[in-house]
N, CA, C and O atoms as CSV, one atom per row, in Angstrom:
chain,resi,resn,atom,element,x,y,z
A,1,UNK,N,N,-137.113,-137.121,295.254
A,1,UNK,CA,C,-136.970,-136.234,294.082
A,1,UNK,C,C,-138.126,-135.333,293.852
A,1,UNK,O,O,-138.936,-135.871,293.097
A,2,UNK,N,N,-138.498,-134.110,294.253
A,2,UNK,CA,C,-139.391,-133.643,293.394
A,2,UNK,C,C,-139.273,-132.982,292.069
A,2,UNK,O,O,-138.263,-132.296,291.911
A,3,UNK,N,N,-140.246,-133.074,290.942
A,3,UNK,CA,C,-140.089,-132.217,290.295
A,3,UNK,C,C,-141.142,-131.443,290.015
A,3,UNK,O,O,-142.320,-131.720,290.243
A,4,UNK,N,N,-140.428,-129.802,289.183
A,4,UNK,CA,C,-141.382,-129.120,289.314
A,4,UNK,C,C,-141.667,-128.535,287.812
A,4,UNK,O,O,-140.794,-128.385,286.957
A,5,UNK,N,N,-142.993,-128.246,287.662
A,5,UNK,CA,C,-143.210,-128.313,285.674
A,5,UNK,C,C,-144.087,-127.104,285.979
A,5,UNK,O,O,-144.711,-127.003,287.035
A,6,UNK,N,N,-144.112,-126.025,284.832
A,6,UNK,CA,C,-144.670,-124.990,284.868
A,6,UNK,C,C,-146.195,-124.966,284.562
A,6,UNK,O,O,-147.014,-124.113,284.906
A,7,UNK,N,N,-146.411,-126.245,283.740
A,7,UNK,CA,C,-147.983,-126.509,282.867
A,7,UNK,C,C,-148.028,-127.865,283.335
A,7,UNK,O,O,-147.001,-128.520,283.512
A,8,UNK,N,N,-148.854,-128.184,283.484
A,8,UNK,CA,C,-149.803,-129.682,283.847
A,8,UNK,C,C,-150.988,-129.724,284.148
A,8,UNK,O,O,-151.443,-128.600,284.361
A,9,UNK,N,N,-151.865,-130.728,284.287
A,9,UNK,CA,C,-153.086,-130.543,284.810
A,9,UNK,C,C,-153.083,-130.961,286.263
A,9,UNK,O,O,-152.078,-131.393,286.827
A,10,UNK,N,N,-154.313,-130.803,286.861
A,10,UNK,CA,C,-153.881,-131.102,288.166
A,10,UNK,C,C,-154.127,-132.670,288.872
A,10,UNK,O,O,-154.554,-133.038,289.966
A,11,UNK,N,N,-153.613,-133.397,287.616
A,11,UNK,CA,C,-153.442,-134.730,288.213
A,11,UNK,C,C,-152.312,-135.130,286.803
A,11,UNK,O,O,-152.482,-134.747,285.646
A,12,UNK,N,N,-151.376,-135.834,287.217
A,12,UNK,CA,C,-150.580,-136.089,285.627
A,12,UNK,C,C,-150.264,-137.480,285.940
A,12,UNK,O,O,-149.899,-137.953,287.016
A,13,UNK,N,N,-150.485,-138.104,284.721
A,13,UNK,CA,C,-150.706,-139.653,284.613
A,13,UNK,C,C,-149.602,-140.128,283.483
A,13,UNK,O,O,-149.659,-139.538,282.404
A,14,UNK,N,N,-148.717,-141.033,283.633
A,14,UNK,CA,C,-147.331,-141.169,282.681
A,14,UNK,C,C,-148.259,-141.371,281.217
A,14,UNK,O,O,-149.182,-142.170,281.056
A,15,UNK,N,N,-147.846,-140.632,280.466
A,15,UNK,CA,C,-148.077,-140.423,278.766
A,15,UNK,C,C,-148.744,-141.783,277.959
A,15,UNK,O,O,-149.775,-141.954,277.308
A,16,UNK,N,N,-147.333,-142.853,278.446
A,16,UNK,CA,C,-147.866,-144.369,278.112
A,16,UNK,C,C,-148.987,-145.152,278.347
A,16,UNK,O,O,-149.551,-145.964,277.614
A,17,UNK,N,N,-149.310,-144.657,279.884
A,17,UNK,CA,C,-150.255,-145.069,280.491
A,17,UNK,C,C,-151.909,-144.601,280.001
A,17,UNK,O,O,-152.889,-145.345,280.043
A,18,UNK,N,N,-151.886,-143.200,279.548
A,18,UNK,CA,C,-152.927,-142.397,279.273
A,18,UNK,C,C,-153.217,-143.204,277.526
A,18,UNK,O,O,-154.341,-143.555,277.168
A,19,UNK,N,N,-152.221,-143.334,276.829
A,19,UNK,CA,C,-152.345,-143.693,275.471
A,19,UNK,C,C,-152.615,-145.236,275.616
A,19,UNK,O,O,-153.443,-145.693,274.828
A,20,UNK,N,N,-151.926,-146.265,276.681
A,20,UNK,CA,C,-153.140,-147.313,276.974
A,20,UNK,C,C,-154.347,-147.433,277.045
A,20,UNK,O,O,-154.940,-148.361,276.494
A,21,UNK,N,N,-154.879,-146.599,277.676
A,21,UNK,CA,C,-156.356,-146.122,278.307
A,21,UNK,C,C,-156.912,-145.763,277.206
A,21,UNK,O,O,-157.776,-146.515,276.754
A,22,UNK,N,N,-156.564,-144.483,276.452
A,22,UNK,CA,C,-157.243,-143.828,275.552
A,22,UNK,C,C,-156.656,-143.775,274.366
A,22,UNK,O,O,-156.268,-142.627,274.152
A,23,UNK,N,N,-156.344,-144.732,273.229
A,23,UNK,CA,C,-155.705,-144.706,272.348
A,23,UNK,C,C,-155.836,-143.758,271.101
A,23,UNK,O,O,-155.035,-143.439,270.222
A,24,UNK,N,N,-157.421,-143.357,271.405
A,24,UNK,CA,C,-157.832,-142.628,270.323
A,24,UNK,C,C,-158.799,-141.428,270.987
A,24,UNK,O,O,-159.801,-141.624,271.674
A,25,UNK,N,N,-158.326,-140.352,270.664
A,25,UNK,CA,C,-159.299,-139.007,271.165
A,25,UNK,C,C,-158.559,-138.721,272.536
A,25,UNK,O,O,-159.289,-138.109,273.315
A,26,UNK,N,N,-157.357,-138.993,273.009
A,26,UNK,CA,C,-156.516,-138.804,274.159
A,26,UNK,C,C,-156.710,-137.133,274.435
A,26,UNK,O,O,-157.370,-136.679,275.370
A,27,UNK,N,N,-156.126,-136.472,273.609
A,27,UNK,CA,C,-155.969,-135.247,273.961
A,27,UNK,C,C,-157.368,-134.111,273.953
A,27,UNK,O,O,-157.611,-133.071,274.566
A,28,UNK,N,N,-158.313,-135.164,272.622
A,28,UNK,CA,C,-159.568,-134.308,273.200
A,28,UNK,C,C,-160.153,-134.402,274.313
A,28,UNK,O,O,-160.595,-133.464,274.975
A,29,UNK,N,N,-160.195,-135.895,274.657
A,29,UNK,CA,C,-160.409,-135.548,276.400
A,29,UNK,C,C,-159.580,-134.946,277.193
A,29,UNK,O,O,-160.157,-134.447,278.160
A,30,UNK,N,N,-158.491,-134.795,277.173
A,30,UNK,CA,C,-158.010,-133.769,278.062
A,30,UNK,C,C,-158.300,-132.635,277.598
A,30,UNK,O,O,-158.186,-131.979,278.634
A,31,UNK,N,N,-158.496,-132.144,277.074
A,31,UNK,CA,C,-158.860,-130.620,276.562
A,31,UNK,C,C,-160.109,-130.447,277.139
A,31,UNK,O,O,-160.405,-129.524,277.898
A,32,UNK,N,N,-160.951,-131.478,276.717
A,32,UNK,CA,C,-162.594,-131.596,277.382
A,32,UNK,C,C,-162.685,-130.862,279.115
A,32,UNK,O,O,-163.433,-129.955,279.482
A,33,UNK,N,N,-161.600,-131.662,279.983
A,33,UNK,CA,C,-161.709,-132.272,281.199
A,33,UNK,C,C,-160.797,-130.729,282.046
A,33,UNK,O,O,-161.125,-129.913,282.908
A,34,UNK,N,N,-159.738,-130.935,281.330
A,34,UNK,CA,C,-158.705,-129.954,282.176
A,34,UNK,C,C,-158.444,-128.541,281.350
A,34,UNK,O,O,-157.924,-128.506,280.235
A,35,UNK,N,N,-158.818,-127.586,281.962
A,35,UNK,CA,C,-158.621,-126.002,281.425
A,35,UNK,C,C,-156.945,-126.164,280.962
A,35,UNK,O,O,-156.750,-126.179,279.747
A,36,UNK,N,N,-155.833,-126.276,281.794
A,36,UNK,CA,C,-154.572,-126.545,281.653
A,36,UNK,C,C,-154.458,-126.927,280.102
A,36,UNK,O,O,-153.916,-126.253,279.226
A,37,UNK,N,N,-155.107,-128.189,279.965
A,37,UNK,CA,C,-154.461,-128.956,278.802
A,37,UNK,C,C,-155.180,-128.105,277.801
A,37,UNK,O,O,-154.658,-127.886,276.708
A,38,UNK,N,N,-156.306,-127.633,278.107
A,38,UNK,CA,C,-156.552,-126.551,276.562
A,38,UNK,C,C,-156.026,-125.688,276.033
A,38,UNK,O,O,-155.813,-125.503,274.835
A,39,UNK,N,N,-155.590,-124.638,277.600
A,39,UNK,CA,C,-154.876,-123.873,277.226
A,39,UNK,C,C,-153.280,-123.766,277.142
A,39,UNK,O,O,-152.727,-122.774,276.667
A,40,UNK,N,N,-152.635,-124.799,277.612
A,40,UNK,CA,C,-151.266,-124.800,277.273
A,40,UNK,C,C,-151.212,-126.651,276.632
A,40,UNK,O,O,-150.709,-127.471,277.400
A,41,UNK,N,N,-151.576,-126.985,275.698
A,41,UNK,CA,C,-151.390,-128.405,275.385
A,41,UNK,C,C,-150.143,-128.827,275.149
A,41,UNK,O,O,-149.794,-129.841,275.754
A,42,UNK,N,N,-149.345,-128.288,274.390
A,42,UNK,CA,C,-147.743,-128.716,274.197
A,42,UNK,C,C,-147.210,-128.785,275.524
A,42,UNK,O,O,-146.522,-129.806,275.524
A,43,UNK,N,N,-147.159,-128.301,276.549
A,43,UNK,CA,C,-146.467,-127.986,277.617
A,43,UNK,C,C,-147.137,-129.023,278.470
A,43,UNK,O,O,-146.340,-129.794,279.006
A,44,UNK,N,N,-148.470,-129.241,278.740
A,44,UNK,CA,C,-148.818,-130.393,279.101
A,44,UNK,C,C,-148.530,-131.707,278.692
A,44,UNK,O,O,-148.374,-132.630,279.491
A,45,UNK,N,N,-148.431,-131.854,277.042
A,45,UNK,CA,C,-148.046,-133.183,276.561
A,45,UNK,C,C,-146.662,-133.046,277.241
A,45,UNK,O,O,-146.549,-133.886,278.134
A,46,UNK,N,N,-145.737,-132.372,277.124
A,46,UNK,CA,C,-144.172,-132.503,277.378
A,46,UNK,C,C,-144.184,-132.483,278.601
A,46,UNK,O,O,-143.025,-132.782,278.890
A,47,UNK,N,N,-144.786,-132.311,279.619
A,47,UNK,CA,C,-144.581,-132.515,281.296
A,47,UNK,C,C,-145.540,-134.112,281.192
A,47,UNK,O,O,-145.106,-134.918,282.014
A,48,UNK,N,N,-146.475,-134.546,280.521
A,48,UNK,CA,C,-146.722,-136.019,280.806
A,48,UNK,C,C,-145.641,-136.970,280.440
A,48,UNK,O,O,-145.329,-137.940,281.132
A,49,UNK,N,N,-144.824,-136.485,278.781
A,49,UNK,CA,C,-143.747,-137.503,278.417
A,49,UNK,C,C,-142.584,-137.436,279.285
A,49,UNK,O,O,-142.025,-138.490,279.590
A,50,UNK,N,N,-142.185,-136.409,279.686
A,50,UNK,CA,C,-141.260,-136.269,280.869
A,50,UNK,C,C,-141.444,-136.996,281.836
A,50,UNK,O,O,-140.574,-137.845,282.030
A,51,UNK,N,N,-142.693,-136.941,282.852
A,51,UNK,CA,C,-142.986,-137.644,283.625
A,51,UNK,C,C,-143.071,-139.032,283.447
A,51,UNK,O,O,-143.012,-139.702,284.478
A,52,UNK,N,N,-143.220,-139.728,282.178
A,52,UNK,CA,C,-143.370,-140.824,281.363
A,52,UNK,C,C,-141.840,-141.354,281.866
A,52,UNK,O,O,-141.605,-142.130,282.792
A,53,UNK,N,N,-141.023,-140.791,281.101
A,53,UNK,CA,C,-139.754,-141.010,280.956
A,53,UNK,C,C,-138.900,-141.174,282.489
A,53,UNK,O,O,-138.234,-142.184,282.719
A,54,UNK,N,N,-138.973,-140.491,283.088
A,54,UNK,CA,C,-138.507,-140.425,284.565
A,54,UNK,C,C,-139.079,-141.649,285.410
A,54,UNK,O,O,-138.455,-142.567,285.942
A,55,UNK,N,N,-140.240,-141.434,285.384
A,55,UNK,CA,C,-140.819,-142.505,285.657
A,55,UNK,C,C,-140.559,-143.986,285.750
A,55,UNK,O,O,-140.431,-144.774,286.687
A,56,UNK,N,N,-140.522,-144.097,284.163
A,56,UNK,CA,C,-140.084,-145.448,283.709
A,56,UNK,C,C,-138.018,-145.650,284.371
A,56,UNK,O,O,-137.299,-146.396,285.035
A,57,UNK,N,N,-137.988,-144.581,283.695
A,57,UNK,CA,C,-136.018,-145.064,284.442
A,57,UNK,C,C,-135.821,-145.656,285.711
A,57,UNK,O,O,-135.132,-146.637,285.991
A,58,UNK,N,N,-136.705,-144.739,286.650
A,58,UNK,CA,C,-136.484,-145.080,287.991
A,58,UNK,C,C,-137.439,-146.223,288.668
A,58,UNK,O,O,-137.315,-146.413,289.878
A,59,UNK,N,N,-138.107,-146.762,288.143
A,59,UNK,CA,C,-138.902,-148.276,288.129
A,59,UNK,C,C,-137.594,-149.238,287.790
A,59,UNK,O,O,-137.034,-149.937,288.635
A,60,UNK,N,N,-137.205,-149.139,286.362
A,60,UNK,CA,C,-135.923,-149.676,285.917
A,60,UNK,C,C,-134.751,-149.780,286.529
A,60,UNK,O,O,-133.845,-150.567,286.256
A,61,UNK,N,N,-134.789,-148.817,287.525
A,61,UNK,CA,C,-133.205,-148.698,288.297
A,61,UNK,C,C,-133.733,-149.669,289.637
A,61,UNK,O,O,-133.113,-150.490,290.313
A,62,UNK,N,N,-134.933,-149.268,289.692
A,62,UNK,CA,C,-135.431,-150.367,291.156
A,62,UNK,C,C,-135.475,-151.585,290.728
A,62,UNK,O,O,-135.009,-152.303,291.614
A,63,UNK,N,N,-135.805,-152.214,289.795
A,63,UNK,CA,C,-135.841,-153.537,289.513
A,63,UNK,C,C,-134.816,-154.166,289.481
A,63,UNK,O,O,-134.821,-155.334,289.870
A,64,UNK,N,N,-133.580,-153.526,288.977
A,64,UNK,CA,C,-132.015,-153.871,288.887
A,64,UNK,C,C,-131.288,-154.076,290.056
A,64,UNK,O,O,-130.336,-154.848,290.177
A,65,UNK,N,N,-131.821,-153.279,291.006
A,65,UNK,CA,C,-131.487,-153.314,292.497
A,65,UNK,C,C,-131.295,-154.661,293.284
A,65,UNK,O,O,-131.027,-154.642,294.485
């Protein structure tokens, strides 16, 4: 099941994973490393949050099978 997003960085990790790894300064680090995160910060964050939500739901469904 592919997902297509207009804006995101060239690799996307779930938002919850990134927040665990970098609880402080996440947006600063992403803006520094990725041009897309600098140019479209809200869209990139929304992409990460949506992927996190969809991935979590898929994993939950898989565990329940």
